[in-house]
C-alpha positions in Angstrom: 89.2 89.9 131.3 92.4 91.4 133.6 94.7 94.2 131.5 97.4 92.5 129.4 101.2 94.0 129.4 101.3 96.0 126.2 104.0 94.0 124.9 101.2 91.3 124.0 99.3 93.7 121.3 102.4 94.7 120.2 103.7 91.3 119.4 100.6 90.6 117.4 100.7 93.6 115.4 104.5 92.5 114.4 103.5 89.4 113.6 100.3 90.1 111.4 101.5 93.7 110.0 99.1 95.8 111.1 99.0 99.4 113.3 97.4 99.5 116.8 95.9 103.0 117.8 96.7 104.2 121.5 94.3 106.6 122.8 94.9 109.1 125.6 92.2 109.5 128.0 91.7 112.1 130.5 88.1 111.1 131.9 86.3 108.0 133.1 83.9 108.7 130.4 87.0 108.4 127.7 88.3 105.3 128.9 84.3 104.0 129.1 84.0 105.1 125.5 87.3 103.8 124.1 86.8 100.4 125.6 83.3 100.1 124.5 84.2 101.2 120.5 87.4 98.7 120.4 84.6 96.3 121.4 82.6 97.1 118.5 85.2 96.7 116.2 86.6 93.6 118.1 90.0 95.4 118.2 92.6 94.9 121.2 92.9 98.1 123.1 95.5 100.7 124.1 94.7 103.2 126.6 97.3 105.8 127.3 96.8 108.3 130.5 99.8 110.6 129.9 102.0 111.6 132.7 100.2 115.1 133.6 96.8 113.4 132.6 97.6 111.4 136.2 97.7 114.8 137.6 94.5 115.9 136.3 92.8 113.2 137.2 94.2 113.4 140.8 92.0 116.6 141.0 94.8 119.1 140.0 92.7 121.7 137.2 96.3 122.9 136.8 97.7 119.9 136.4 101.0 121.4 134.7 102.0 121.9 138.2 100.6 118.3 139.2 103.0 116.8 142.2 103.7 113.1 142.4 101.1 112.8 145.1 98.4 114.2 142.7 99.9 111.9 139.8 99.5 108.9 142.3 96.2 109.4 142.9 95.2 110.2 139.2 96.9 107.0 138.2 94.9 104.8 140.4 91.6 106.7 139.4 92.6 106.2 135.7 93.5 102.4 136.2 90.2 101.8 138.1 88.3 103.2 135.4 89.8 100.9 133.1 89.7 97.9 135.2 86.1 98.1 136.0 85.2 98.9 132.2 87.6 95.8 130.7 86.9 93.5 133.3 84.0 92.1 131.4 85.4 92.8 128.2 85.9 90.2 125.2 88.9 92.0 124.3 92.6 92.5 125.5 93.0 95.8 127.0 96.3 97.5 127.7 97.0 100.7 129.9 100.0 102.9 129.1 101.8 105.7 130.6 102.1 108.2 127.8 105.1 110.6 128.3 106.4 109.7 131.4 108.8 112.6 132.9 110.7 110.5 135.3 111.5 107.2 137.2 108.9 108.4 140.1 106.1 109.2 137.5 106.9 105.7 136.2 106.8 103.4 139.5 103.5 105.9 140.4 102.0 103.9 137.2 103.0 101.0 138.0 101.8 101.0 141.4 98.4 102.4 140.5 97.7 99.5 137.7 99.1 100.5 134.7 100.2 97.4 132.5 103.0 99.6 130.5 105.1 102.7 130.9 107.2 105.3 128.5 110.1 106.7 130.1 110.8 109.7 128.0 114.7 110.7 127.9 114.8 111.9 124.6 116.0 115.3 125.5 118.7 113.9 127.5 122.3 113.1 125.7 122.4 109.4 124.3 124.0 107.8 127.0 122.0 109.3 130.0 118.9 108.7 127.7 119.9 104.9 127.9 121.0 105.0 131.3 117.2 106.3 132.1 115.5 103.9 129.9 117.4 100.9 131.5 116.6 101.9 135.0 112.8 101.9 134.2 113.4 98.5 132.4 114.8 97.2 135.3 111.9 98.2 137.7 109.2 97.2 135.2 110.2 93.6 133.7 110.5 92.4 136.8 106.4 93.1 137.0 105.5 92.0 133.8 105.1 95.6 132.7 105.9 96.4 129.3 108.7 99.7 128.9 108.5 102.2 125.7 111.4 104.7 124.9 111.9 107.6 122.6 114.9 108.4 120.4 114.8 111.9 118.7 113.1 114.9 119.4 109.7 115.7 118.0 108.9 119.3 117.6 105.7 120.6 119.2 103.7 121.1 122.6 101.9 118.4 124.1 101.5 118.9 127.8 105.0 119.1 129.3 106.7 118.1 126.1 108.1 120.8 124.1 110.2 121.6 121.0 110.9 123.9 118.7 112.7 121.8 116.5 112.8 117.9 115.5 115.5 115.6 115.2 115.2 112.7 113.5 116.0 109.0 115.0 119.2 107.7 113.4 118.4 104.0 112.9 121.9 102.7 113.7 121.6 104.5 117.0 117.8 102.7 117.7 119.4 99.7 117.3 122.3 100.4 119.9 119.4 101.9 122.3 117.1 99.1 122.0 120.0 96.5 122.7 121.6 98.5 125.5 118.1 99.3 127.3 116.1 96.2 126.7 113.1 98.3 125.6 109.6 96.7 124.3 108.8 99.9 122.2 110.5 102.6 120.8 109.3 106.2 119.9 110.9 107.4 116.8 111.2 110.8 115.3 110.5 110.7 111.6 108.4 113.8 110.7 105.5 113.6 113.4 104.8 116.3 115.7 103.0 117.0 118.6 99.8 119.0 118.9 97.4 120.3 116.7 99.7 123.1 114.6 101.8 120.3 112.5 101.7 122.4 109.2 100.0 121.9 106.4 101.4 119.3 103.9 103.3 117.6 106.8 105.7 114.6 105.1 106.5 111.5 107.1 110.2 110.5 106.7 109.1 106.7 105.8 112.2 105.8 105.2 113.8 106.2 108.7 111.0 103.7 109.9 111.9 101.3 107.1 115.5 101.8 107.9 115.5 101.1 111.6 112.8 97.8 111.3 115.0 96.4 108.7 118.2 96.6 111.6 116.1 95.3 114.2 115.4 92.5 112.0 118.9 91.8 110.6 120.1 91.8 114.5 117.0 89.7 115.6 116.1 91.9 118.1 112.0 92.5 119.0 110.8 96.4 119.3 107.8 98.0 118.7 108.4 101.2 116.6 106.0 103.8 117.8 104.6 107.2 116.1 104.1 109.9 118.3 102.2 113.1 117.5 100.4 111.3 115.1 96.9 113.3 115.5 95.5 113.4 112.1 93.5 116.8 113.2 90.2 116.6 111.1 89.3 119.7 109.1 85.7 119.0 109.6 86.1 119.3 113.3 88.4 122.6 113.2 85.7 124.1 111.1 82.7 123.2 113.1 84.6 124.3 116.3 85.1 127.6 114.1 81.4 127.8 113.2 80.7 127.5 116.9 82.1 130.0 118.4 86.1 128.6 118.1 88.9 130.7 117.3 91.3 127.6 116.1 94.2 128.9 113.7 96.9 127.1 111.6 95.2 123.7 112.8 96.7 120.7 110.7 97.3 117.2 111.4 99.1 114.1 109.5 97.4 112.5 106.8 95.6 109.1 107.5 96.8 108.3 104.1 100.3 108.4 105.0 99.8 106.9 108.5 97.9 104.0 106.9 101.3 103.6 104.9 103.4 103.3 107.6 101.5 100.9 109.5 102.5 98.2 107.2 106.5 99.8 106.8 107.3 98.9 110.5 105.0 101.2 112.7 103.0 99.3 115.4 101.9 101.9 117.5 100.2 105.2 116.8 99.3 107.8 119.4 96.3 110.0 119.0 95.4 112.6 121.2 94.3 116.0 119.9 92.0 114.2 117.4 89.8 113.5 120.4 90.2 116.9 122.1 89.0 118.2 119.2 85.9 116.2 118.8 84.9 116.3 122.9 85.6 120.3 122.5 83.1 120.2 119.2 80.6 118.7 121.1 80.4 120.8 124.2 80.2 124.0 121.9 77.3 122.0 120.3 75.7 121.3 123.3 75.4 125.0 124.2 74.8 126.0 121.0 71.9 124.2 120.3 70.5 124.0 124.0 71.1 127.9 125.0 68.9 127.2 128.3 71.7 124.7 129.5 74.0 128.1 129.5 72.7 128.7 132.8 71.9 125.5 134.5 74.0 125.4 137.6 76.2 122.4 137.3 77.3 123.0 133.9 76.9 126.6 133.2 80.7 127.4 134.4 81.9 124.9 131.3 79.9 127.1 128.9 81.4 130.2 130.8 84.8 128.7 130.2 84.2 127.5 126.5 83.1 131.5 125.8 86.2 132.9 127.4 88.7 130.5 126.0 87.8 130.6 122.3 91.6 129.3 121.1 91.7 126.4 123.2 90.5 122.8 122.2 91.7 120.6 125.1 88.7 119.8 127.4 90.6 119.6 130.1 90.4 123.6 130.2 86.6 123.5 130.3 85.4 120.5 132.3 86.9 121.3 135.9 83.6 122.2 136.7 82.5 118.8 137.1 85.8 117.1 138.2 84.3 114.4 140.6 82.4 113.1 137.0 85.7 113.1 135.4 87.9 111.5 138.1 85.0 109.0 139.5 82.4 108.9 137.0 79.7 110.5 139.4 77.0 112.0 137.2 74.7 114.2 139.6 72.8 115.4 137.3 70.8 115.2 133.9 73.2 118.3 132.9 75.9 116.3 133.7 74.8 113.5 131.8 74.5 115.5 128.9 78.0 116.6 129.0 79.4 112.9 129.5 77.2 112.2 126.2 79.5 115.0 124.6 82.8 113.4 126.1 82.1 109.9 125.0 79.9 110.4 121.7 83.8 112.6 120.6 85.7 109.6 121.6 83.9 106.8 119.8 83.9 109.1 116.5 87.7 109.5 116.6 88.6 106.3 117.8 86.4 104.2 115.5 87.6 105.9 112.5 91.0 105.3 113.5 90.5 101.7 114.0 89.5 101.1 110.5 92.2 103.2 109.3 94.8 101.4 111.1 93.4 97.9 109.9 92.8 96.6 113.4 89.4 95.5 113.1 88.8 92.1 114.2 92.4 91.5 115.2 91.8 90.8 118.9 91.6 87.3 119.0 94.9 87.5 117.5 96.6 88.6 120.6 97.9 86.4 123.2 96.1 86.4 126.6 99.2 86.6 128.9 99.3 87.8 132.3 101.6 90.6 134.0 103.0 87.4 135.9 103.8 85.3 132.8 105.2 87.8 131.1 107.6 88.6 134.3 109.0 85.2 133.6 109.5 85.2 129.9 111.7 88.7 130.5 113.2 86.7 133.4 114.3 83.7 131.0 115.1 86.2 128.6 117.8 88.1 131.0 115.9 91.5 129.9 
């Protein structure tokens, strides 16, 4: 089926009180695996391409320095992959831009086929954040595209998003922000943290989510609350990586128990990226550990060399540029590359399948309304947002 606006999926989570995982991808194989595992559990799917994922998928190995043109190419590549595997899927699929850096990045994503965009103005003063977010809403809603904003600052590092400290979201400010911008979803800061080093024993300030949701209900406003920086960082995967030659230290996530609790307390969308990176990296290390002959095979030997030289890294984008056409377009030139692709897909299925169950979106796909972008645009027009 055609991609749906993310708002349709979020409305179902609000109505039936569960959370929807939102999973970041950086390769065609990842998009394929995310859709397949959601199909298996009959869950709707939110696939996310971060701003710098678009740069990477535009062929830019040094994605942190990606240009707008790189991002335009990458947005098209991610969207084409998602559309390909969603076309005959029985589940609703939305494609969301994670951490859009500016208006141009959001436009590039929408032009490329994304059905939802996030504009991250959280580092700006409150009024400037409102102004920037409202401008994106004005561009997106006439297309039927969902918009997510952010209020409050999360500590940690993810792509170009960095902060040494957190600033918690004020529920009353959130209400004002949502009323003035018209956003469909809002990422709040309530104790999560970007990256793999969230600190042992991280505790969520669930009262922030509860208070924000209650304020919204009192005011009669719809807005789905989003939990960023919510990877669980499975300790068994960290240990396996280190047993296979990795050197990860101080890697801790948010406990699944806490995420399950907040999914019943107003959090509708839970973003996960790091867990997928860890599982794929573990699988790549296993591939070369148990098949040493592959270390010298021409098409994938450079991947092994990067794994050996970058032992403290866990982002597959560090190791996989030697097969960039495979990542960008899904081309599989030989059996060795096929084995690497299998590592990628298995890692995605392991992590995503687990969290679909934990977040209780199993079997919820039929609850999502099959609304088109054109129909959603008309609803926005009638509502004046």
